[in-house]
C-alpha positions as CSV (number, residue, x, y, z in Angstrom):
1,M,2.0,-20.2,-22.1
2,F,1.2,-16.5,-21.8
3,I,2.0,-15.3,-18.3
4,D,1.6,-11.5,-17.8
5,S,2.1,-11.2,-14.0
6,A,4.6,-12.7,-11.5
7,N,5.7,-12.1,-7.9
8,I,9.4,-12.5,-7.2
9,V,11.8,-11.9,-4.4
10,L,15.2,-10.3,-5.2
11,K,18.2,-10.4,-3.0
12,A,21.3,-8.4,-3.9
13,G,24.7,-9.6,-2.9
14,D,26.3,-8.9,0.5
15,G,29.5,-6.9,0.7
16,G,32.6,-8.7,1.7
17,N,34.3,-8.1,5.1
18,G,37.4,-6.0,5.5
19,A,40.5,-7.9,6.6
20,V,42.6,-7.6,9.7
21,S,46.2,-8.1,8.7
22,F,49.7,-6.7,9.4
23,H,52.6,-6.3,7.1
24,R,55.2,-9.1,7.7
25,E,58.5,-8.8,5.9
26,K,62.1,-9.8,6.7
27,Y,64.1,-7.0,8.3
28,V,60.9,-5.0,8.9
29,A,60.4,-5.2,12.6
30,A,57.0,-3.5,12.9
31,G,55.0,-3.6,9.7
32,G,51.8,-1.5,9.7
33,P,48.3,-2.7,9.1
34,D,47.7,-3.9,5.5
35,G,44.2,-5.4,5.6
36,G,42.3,-4.9,2.3
37,D,38.7,-3.9,1.8
38,G,35.9,-6.4,1.1
39,G,34.4,-6.5,-2.4
40,R,31.0,-5.0,-3.2
41,G,28.0,-7.2,-3.5
42,G,26.4,-7.7,-6.9
43,D,23.3,-5.8,-8.0
44,I,20.2,-7.2,-9.5
45,I,19.3,-5.5,-12.8
46,L,16.1,-5.8,-14.8
47,R,16.6,-5.4,-18.6
48,T,14.1,-5.4,-21.4
49,D,14.4,-8.0,-24.2
50,T,12.2,-7.4,-27.3
51,N,12.4,-11.2,-28.1
52,L,10.4,-12.0,-25.0
53,S,6.6,-11.8,-24.9
54,T,5.7,-13.4,-21.6
55,L,6.8,-13.6,-18.0
56,M,6.7,-17.4,-18.0
57,D,10.3,-17.6,-16.8
58,Y,9.3,-16.2,-13.5
59,K,6.3,-18.4,-12.9
60,Y,8.2,-21.4,-11.5
61,R,11.1,-19.7,-9.9
62,R,10.4,-17.0,-7.3
63,K,13.7,-16.1,-5.6
64,Y,16.8,-14.6,-7.3
65,T,20.1,-13.8,-5.6
66,A,23.2,-12.0,-6.9
67,G,26.7,-12.9,-5.9
68,N,28.3,-11.8,-2.7
69,G,31.5,-9.8,-2.5
70,E,34.7,-11.5,-1.4
71,N,36.4,-10.7,1.8
72,G,39.5,-8.5,1.8
73,G,43.0,-10.0,2.0
74,K,46.4,-9.1,3.3
75,K,48.8,-6.8,1.6
76,K,45.9,-4.4,1.0
77,C,44.3,-6.8,-1.5
78,F,40.7,-5.9,-2.2
79,G,38.1,-8.6,-2.3
80,R,36.5,-9.4,-5.7
81,D,33.1,-7.7,-6.3
82,G,30.1,-10.0,-6.4
83,K,28.7,-10.9,-9.8
84,S,25.6,-8.9,-10.7
85,L,22.5,-10.7,-11.9
86,V,20.7,-9.5,-15.0
87,L,17.0,-10.6,-15.4
88,R,15.5,-10.1,-18.8
89,V,11.8,-9.1,-19.0
90,P,9.5,-8.3,-22.0
91,D,9.3,-4.8,-23.3
92,G,6.5,-3.0,-21.5
93,T,6.9,-4.6,-18.1
94,V,5.9,-2.5,-15.1
95,V,7.6,-3.2,-11.8
96,K,5.6,-2.6,-8.6
97,D,6.4,-2.9,-4.9
98,R,4.4,-5.9,-3.8
99,E,3.4,-4.6,-0.4
100,T,2.2,-1.1,-1.4
101,G,1.3,-1.8,-5.1
102,L,3.2,1.4,-6.1
103,V,5.1,1.6,-9.4
104,I,8.9,1.4,-9.0
105,C,9.7,1.6,-12.7
106,D,8.3,1.1,-16.2
107,L,10.7,-0.9,-18.5
108,S,9.7,0.2,-22.0
109,G,12.1,0.5,-24.9
110,E,14.9,-1.8,-26.2
111,N,17.7,-2.5,-23.7
112,N,16.1,-0.3,-21.1
113,E,17.4,-1.4,-17.7
114,F,16.9,-0.6,-14.0
115,V,18.9,-1.5,-10.9
116,I,16.1,-3.0,-8.8
117,A,18.3,-4.1,-5.8
118,K,21.7,-2.7,-5.0
119,G,24.5,-4.8,-3.6
120,G,26.0,-4.1,-0.2
121,R,29.2,-2.1,0.3
122,G,32.4,-3.9,1.1
123,G,33.8,-3.4,4.6
124,W,37.0,-1.4,5.2
125,G,40.1,-3.3,6.1
126,N,42.1,-2.3,9.2
127,S,44.5,-0.3,7.1
128,H,41.9,2.5,7.1
129,F,41.8,2.8,10.9
130,A,45.5,3.5,11.5
131,T,46.3,6.8,13.2
132,P,49.3,8.3,14.9
133,T,47.8,7.1,18.3
134,R,46.3,3.9,17.0
135,Q,49.0,2.2,15.1
136,C,47.9,-1.5,15.4
137,P,44.1,-1.5,14.8
138,R,42.9,-5.1,15.3
139,F,39.5,-4.5,13.9
140,A,37.8,-3.9,10.5
141,H,34.4,-3.2,9.1
142,S,32.1,-6.0,8.0
143,G,30.3,-5.7,4.7
144,T,26.8,-4.4,4.5
145,Q,23.9,-6.6,3.4
146,G,22.4,-6.3,-0.1
147,E,18.9,-5.0,-0.6
148,V,16.0,-7.4,-0.6
149,R,13.0,-6.4,-2.7
150,D,9.6,-8.2,-3.0
151,V,8.2,-7.0,-6.3
152,T,5.4,-7.7,-8.8
153,L,6.1,-7.8,-12.5
154,E,3.2,-6.8,-14.7
155,L,3.3,-7.0,-18.5
156,K,1.3,-4.2,-20.1
157,L,1.4,-4.5,-23.9
158,L,2.8,-1.6,-25.9
159,A,0.0,-1.0,-28.4
160,D,-1.5,2.1,-30.0
161,V,-5.0,0.7,-30.4
162,G,-6.9,-1.7,-28.3
163,L,-9.9,-3.7,-29.5
164,L,-12.6,-4.1,-26.9
165,G,-15.9,-5.9,-26.9
166,F,-17.9,-8.9,-25.7
167,P,-16.8,-12.4,-26.7
168,N,-17.5,-13.4,-30.3
169,V,-18.2,-9.9,-31.7
170,G,-15.4,-10.1,-34.3
171,K,-12.3,-8.6,-32.7
172,S,-9.9,-11.3,-33.9
173,T,-11.5,-11.3,-37.4
174,L,-10.9,-7.5,-37.7
175,L,-7.3,-7.9,-36.6
176,S,-6.7,-10.7,-39.2
177,V,-8.2,-8.6,-42.0
178,V,-6.4,-5.3,-41.4
179,S,-3.0,-6.8,-40.4
180,A,-0.7,-9.8,-41.0
181,A,-1.6,-11.2,-37.6
182,R,-3.2,-14.7,-37.7
183,P,-5.1,-15.1,-34.4
184,K,-7.3,-18.2,-33.8
185,I,-10.8,-17.5,-35.1
186,A,-13.9,-19.6,-34.3
187,N,-17.6,-19.1,-33.8
188,Y,-17.6,-19.6,-30.0
189,H,-17.0,-17.5,-26.9
190,F,-13.4,-17.0,-25.6
191,T,-11.7,-18.3,-28.7
192,T,-9.1,-15.7,-27.9
193,L,-7.4,-16.6,-24.7
194,V,-4.3,-14.4,-24.9
195,P,-3.8,-10.9,-26.4
196,N,-2.7,-10.8,-30.0
197,L,-0.8,-8.0,-31.6
198,G,-0.8,-6.9,-35.3
199,I,0.8,-4.0,-37.2
200,V,-1.6,-2.1,-39.4
201,S,-0.3,0.0,-42.3
202,V,-2.3,3.0,-43.6
203,D,-0.7,4.9,-46.5
204,D,2.8,5.9,-45.1
205,T,2.0,5.4,-41.4
206,S,1.6,2.3,-39.3
207,F,0.4,1.5,-35.8
208,V,0.2,-1.5,-33.4
209,M,-3.3,-2.9,-32.7
210,A,-4.0,-5.3,-29.8
211,D,-6.8,-7.9,-29.8
212,I,-7.9,-8.2,-26.1
213,P,-9.8,-11.3,-25.0
214,G,-13.5,-10.7,-24.7
215,L,-14.8,-8.9,-21.6
216,I,-17.9,-9.8,-19.8
217,E,-20.0,-8.1,-17.1
218,G,-18.0,-8.2,-13.8
219,A,-14.6,-8.3,-15.5
220,A,-13.3,-5.5,-13.3
221,D,-14.1,-7.7,-10.3
222,G,-12.4,-10.8,-11.7
223,A,-15.2,-12.4,-13.8
224,G,-14.2,-14.3,-16.9
225,L,-10.8,-13.3,-18.5
226,G,-11.3,-9.6,-18.1
227,I,-9.3,-8.7,-15.0
228,D,-6.3,-10.6,-16.4
229,F,-6.2,-8.6,-19.6
230,L,-7.7,-5.1,-18.8
231,R,-4.2,-4.1,-17.9
232,H,-3.1,-4.6,-21.5
233,V,-5.3,-1.7,-22.7
234,E,-4.0,0.7,-20.1
235,R,-1.2,1.9,-22.5
236,C,-3.5,2.2,-25.6
237,R,-3.9,5.7,-27.0
238,L,-7.2,4.8,-28.7
239,L,-9.8,2.2,-28.1
240,I,-11.9,0.6,-30.9
241,H,-15.1,-0.7,-29.3
242,I,-16.6,-3.5,-31.4
243,V,-20.3,-4.1,-31.0
244,D,-22.4,-6.8,-32.7
245,V,-25.5,-5.2,-34.2
246,S,-26.8,-8.3,-36.0
247,G,-28.9,-9.6,-33.1
248,S,-27.7,-13.1,-33.9
249,E,-27.2,-13.9,-30.2
250,D,-30.2,-11.9,-29.0
251,R,-28.0,-9.2,-27.6
252,D,-28.8,-5.5,-27.4
253,P,-25.9,-3.5,-28.8
254,V,-26.7,-0.4,-26.7
255,E,-26.7,-2.5,-23.5
256,D,-23.5,-4.2,-24.6
257,F,-21.8,-0.8,-25.2
258,E,-22.8,0.5,-21.8
259,R,-21.7,-2.7,-19.9
260,I,-18.2,-2.7,-21.4
261,N,-17.7,1.0,-20.7
262,S,-19.0,0.4,-17.1
263,E,-16.3,-2.2,-16.7
264,L,-13.6,0.2,-18.0
265,F,-14.8,2.8,-15.5
266,L,-14.7,0.3,-12.6
267,Y,-11.2,-0.7,-13.5
268,S,-9.8,2.8,-14.1
269,E,-11.4,6.2,-14.6
270,D,-8.4,7.1,-16.8
271,L,-9.1,4.1,-19.0
272,A,-12.8,5.0,-19.3
273,S,-12.0,8.5,-20.5
274,R,-9.7,7.2,-23.3
275,P,-10.8,8.2,-26.8
276,Q,-13.0,5.6,-28.5
277,I,-14.2,4.7,-32.0
278,V,-17.3,2.4,-32.1
279,A,-17.3,-0.3,-34.8
280,A,-20.8,-1.7,-35.5
281,N,-19.9,-5.1,-36.8
282,K,-21.9,-7.9,-38.5
283,C,-24.1,-5.5,-40.4
284,D,-24.3,-8.0,-43.2
285,L,-26.2,-10.4,-40.9
286,A,-28.7,-7.9,-39.6
287,Q,-32.3,-8.2,-40.8
288,D,-32.7,-4.4,-40.7
289,D,-30.8,-1.3,-39.5
290,T,-32.9,-0.7,-36.3
291,N,-30.1,-1.8,-33.9
292,L,-27.5,0.1,-35.9
293,Q,-29.5,3.4,-35.8
294,R,-30.1,3.0,-32.1
295,L,-26.4,2.5,-31.5
296,I,-25.4,5.5,-33.6
297,A,-27.8,7.8,-31.8
298,H,-26.6,6.5,-28.4
299,C,-22.9,6.8,-29.1
300,E,-23.2,10.2,-30.8
301,S,-24.6,11.5,-27.5
302,Y,-21.2,10.7,-26.0
303,G,-19.4,12.2,-29.0
304,Y,-18.1,8.8,-30.2
305,P,-18.0,8.2,-34.0
306,V,-19.7,5.0,-35.2
307,F,-18.5,3.0,-38.3
308,S,-20.7,0.3,-39.7
309,M,-18.8,-2.7,-41.1
310,S,-18.6,-6.4,-41.7
311,A,-15.1,-7.7,-40.6
312,A,-15.7,-11.1,-42.1
313,M,-16.5,-9.6,-45.5
314,A,-13.8,-6.8,-45.1
315,E,-16.5,-4.2,-45.7
316,G,-16.0,-0.8,-44.1
317,T,-12.7,-1.8,-42.5
318,R,-10.6,0.5,-44.7
319,E,-12.7,3.5,-43.6
320,L,-12.3,2.5,-40.0
321,M,-8.5,2.2,-40.2
322,N,-8.2,5.5,-42.0
323,R,-10.1,7.2,-39.2
324,T,-8.0,5.4,-36.6
325,A,-4.8,6.6,-38.2
326,E,-6.2,10.1,-38.4
327,E,-7.1,10.1,-34.7
328,L,-3.7,8.6,-33.6
329,S,-1.9,11.5,-35.3
330,K,-3.6,13.9,-32.8
331,L,-3.0,11.9,-29.7
332,P,0.1,11.8,-27.3
333,P,2.6,8.9,-27.4
334,I,2.0,5.5,-25.7
335,K,1.6,5.9,-21.9
336,V,4.6,5.4,-19.7
337,F,3.9,4.8,-16.0
338,E,5.8,7.2,-13.7
339,A,7.6,5.9,-10.6
340,E,5.4,6.3,-7.5
341,Y,7.4,4.2,-4.9
342,V,9.7,6.0,-2.5
343,P,11.9,3.7,-0.4
344,P,11.4,4.3,3.3
345,E,14.2,6.2,5.0
346,K,16.0,4.3,7.7
347,T,17.4,6.4,10.6
348,V,19.7,5.4,13.4
349,S,17.0,6.0,16.0
350,D,14.6,3.6,14.1
351,D,17.3,1.0,13.7
352,L,18.7,1.1,17.3
353,V,16.8,-1.0,19.9
354,I,17.6,-1.2,23.6
355,T,15.7,-3.5,25.9
356,R,16.1,-4.5,29.5
357,E,16.1,-8.2,30.2
358,E,16.6,-9.5,33.8
359,G,18.5,-6.4,34.7
360,V,20.8,-6.5,31.6
361,Y,20.5,-3.7,29.0
362,V,20.6,-5.4,25.6
363,V,21.6,-3.2,22.7
364,S,20.8,-4.2,19.1
365,G,20.6,-2.6,15.7
366,K,21.7,-3.6,12.2
367,K,23.7,-0.5,11.5
368,L,25.4,-0.7,14.9
369,M,26.2,-4.4,14.5
370,D,27.7,-3.8,11.0
371,S,30.0,-1.1,12.5
372,I,31.3,-3.2,15.4
373,A,30.9,-6.8,14.2
374,M,34.7,-7.3,13.7
375,V,35.8,-5.5,16.9
376,D,38.2,-7.5,19.1
377,P,36.9,-7.1,22.7
378,D,40.3,-8.3,24.0
379,D,42.2,-5.4,22.3
380,Y,42.3,-2.0,24.0
381,E,42.4,0.0,20.7
382,S,39.4,-2.0,19.4
383,L,37.4,-1.2,22.6
384,A,38.3,2.5,22.3
385,Y,37.0,2.5,18.7
386,M,33.8,0.7,19.8
387,Q,33.3,3.3,22.5
388,R,33.5,6.1,20.0
389,V,31.0,4.4,17.7
390,L,28.5,3.9,20.6
391,R,28.9,7.5,21.6
392,D,28.4,8.8,17.9
393,M,25.3,6.6,17.4
394,G,23.7,7.9,20.6
395,V,23.7,4.6,22.5
396,F,25.0,6.1,25.7
397,D,22.4,8.9,25.5
398,R,19.6,6.3,25.1
399,L,20.9,4.3,28.0
400,E,20.9,7.4,30.2
401,Q,17.3,8.1,29.2
402,M,16.3,4.5,30.2
403,G,17.9,5.1,33.6
404,V,21.1,3.1,33.4
405,Q,23.2,3.3,36.5
406,E,26.9,3.0,37.0
407,G,27.8,-0.7,37.4
408,D,24.8,-1.9,35.4
409,T,25.5,-4.7,32.9
410,V,25.2,-3.8,29.2
411,S,25.2,-6.5,26.4
412,I,26.2,-5.6,22.9
413,N,26.8,-8.3,20.2
414,N,27.1,-11.0,23.0
415,F,29.8,-8.9,24.7
416,E,28.9,-7.8,28.3
417,F,30.5,-4.9,30.2
418,E,29.8,-2.7,33.2
419,Y,28.5,0.7,32.5
420,V,30.9,3.5,33.7
421,R,29.9,7.1,33.5
């Protein structure tokens, strides 16, 4: 099954907590703190795999989680780092932030990788907090949480040339004639349900050609198969627009040409401005050259060259491929999408929340809670450390602004105390 888009949620590993421990040894009366640090949480890494051609692995499983870091131990033993998770994706996968739709990264090239979610830092053990005046710290830092990312994976094929046109105009036939690809070919609409790739060799050069399933009017708005596969021509350096000039289906080639280009413009102005070569196909079935001459005159007004051919008879295909190779030699490399997404900056003031509930000032905030989560409220040195953290993070200033009075009750992390100036 060809799946070219998937929404997944990624959760990096949380960091391990620091340990509260004291050195205990025979004949050592007062061993110092020796709590070790927690291990770092595992990352989530996206890595390209040229053996994959679909995102089917991500269709039935939506959530992925990396390993958590282990907690620190005594004797300054550090916790083990969490195991990182490597997710393999096809070459040419574009990763977007699901909420904003902005590009995070473009994974193109063999073994290209990107850390999409970073693991949390391990917390410091109590050995870090020993000072000449604080010799028995009974607190440590908890590990921070790993990043959570909600992303969309989109596969955009890496092809030099894209074949465009209405259904049943001969795109698959042309690909089978000029390359070793063997797409399914039949005389009915939407024979091609998935993009097919073929390598075309011209003298001492070669290029990749993509057969895109037939577009219909309204494709840019989701009609037919168009919206699902228009993304696969976004990287193409050159478009070959195949038009049926035989009149066998009572179609007007000039109208067909305009309708397809209109869909390209509605989907992306950049795509509509991509260089094009027009291939007038099924000339062998035409009763006269009226349609062909009308199409040539119309396309030349846009500056597009027109090649008459019969893909089924392999007539005119060599000339078309020679001109294609010549045009590609003048064009820039395959498009790589630049990163657009910028992670929002989190400040202390945004994170810190103070509310008043039934006369009690309740203080909350992720960064604050991470800093004091392992504070021992029954230990004087722990309370002195917490007081310094609250002062540095601006908690006392915020309480003053909210009108706190001496003797009012303040609740932090389920620990209540009276406010004293």
